[in-house]
PLY file of the C-alpha trace (Angstrom):
ply
format ascii 1.0
element vertex 73
property float x
property float y
property float z
element edge 72
property int vertex1
property int vertex2
end_header
-17.53 18.16 11.03
-14.46 19.87 12.39
-11.19 18.37 13.40
-9.59 20.06 16.31
-5.85 19.73 16.59
-5.06 20.47 20.21
-1.50 20.39 21.34
-0.46 21.11 24.84
1.84 24.02 25.32
5.26 23.19 26.69
5.96 24.20 30.25
9.41 25.38 31.29
10.39 25.24 34.95
12.90 27.92 35.86
13.97 28.37 39.48
11.00 26.25 40.60
8.51 28.48 38.74
6.57 27.15 35.78
6.25 29.23 32.62
4.28 28.53 29.47
6.39 28.45 26.35
4.45 31.41 24.96
5.49 33.54 27.94
9.18 33.21 27.19
11.22 34.92 24.53
13.00 32.80 21.95
16.35 33.78 23.49
15.22 32.59 26.91
13.96 29.30 25.51
17.27 28.80 23.71
19.18 29.61 26.90
17.13 27.05 28.85
17.86 24.40 26.21
21.58 25.22 26.25
21.66 25.15 30.05
19.97 21.76 30.14
22.46 20.45 27.57
25.38 21.72 29.65
23.98 20.13 32.79
23.66 16.83 30.94
27.25 17.07 29.70
28.46 17.85 33.23
26.62 14.79 34.55
28.17 12.56 31.89
31.65 13.92 32.65
31.10 13.32 36.36
30.11 9.72 35.67
33.16 9.30 33.44
35.40 10.78 36.15
33.96 8.40 38.76
34.56 5.43 36.48
38.13 6.56 35.80
38.77 6.98 39.53
37.56 3.42 40.15
39.81 2.08 37.39
42.82 3.97 38.80
42.18 2.46 42.23
41.79 -1.02 40.76
45.00 -0.89 38.75
46.90 0.66 41.67
45.85 -2.27 43.86
46.95 -4.76 41.20
50.35 -3.06 40.92
50.74 -2.94 44.71
49.91 -6.64 44.92
52.41 -7.52 42.19
55.13 -5.45 43.86
54.45 -7.00 47.27
54.88 -10.47 45.72
58.23 -9.42 44.22
59.41 -8.23 47.65
58.52 -11.60 49.20
60.92 -13.41 46.85
0 1
1 2
2 3
3 4
4 5
5 6
6 7
7 8
8 9
9 10
10 11
11 12
12 13
13 14
14 15
15 16
16 17
17 18
18 19
19 20
20 21
21 22
22 23
23 24
24 25
25 26
26 27
27 28
28 29
29 30
30 31
31 32
32 33
33 34
34 35
35 36
36 37
37 38
38 39
39 40
40 41
41 42
42 43
43 44
44 45
45 46
46 47
47 48
48 49
49 50
50 51
51 52
52 53
53 54
54 55
55 56
56 57
57 58
58 59
59 60
60 61
61 62
62 63
63 64
64 65
65 66
66 67
67 68
68 69
69 70
70 71
71 72
């Protein structure tokens, strides 16, 4: 009886081309991981910026409304 431990090799997609993990150098694999991390951080910052922009607009409207009510008096 033999137990076979098969694990699928990771596939990296770079510029729309798929590469097996074994085809890439360790430096290249590390660079891909770092690049993916940076892209994720950029996405999170973009989401945060969009949320901040919406909050700025909301508070600006509230201030404008309060000021317009002062002018009416």
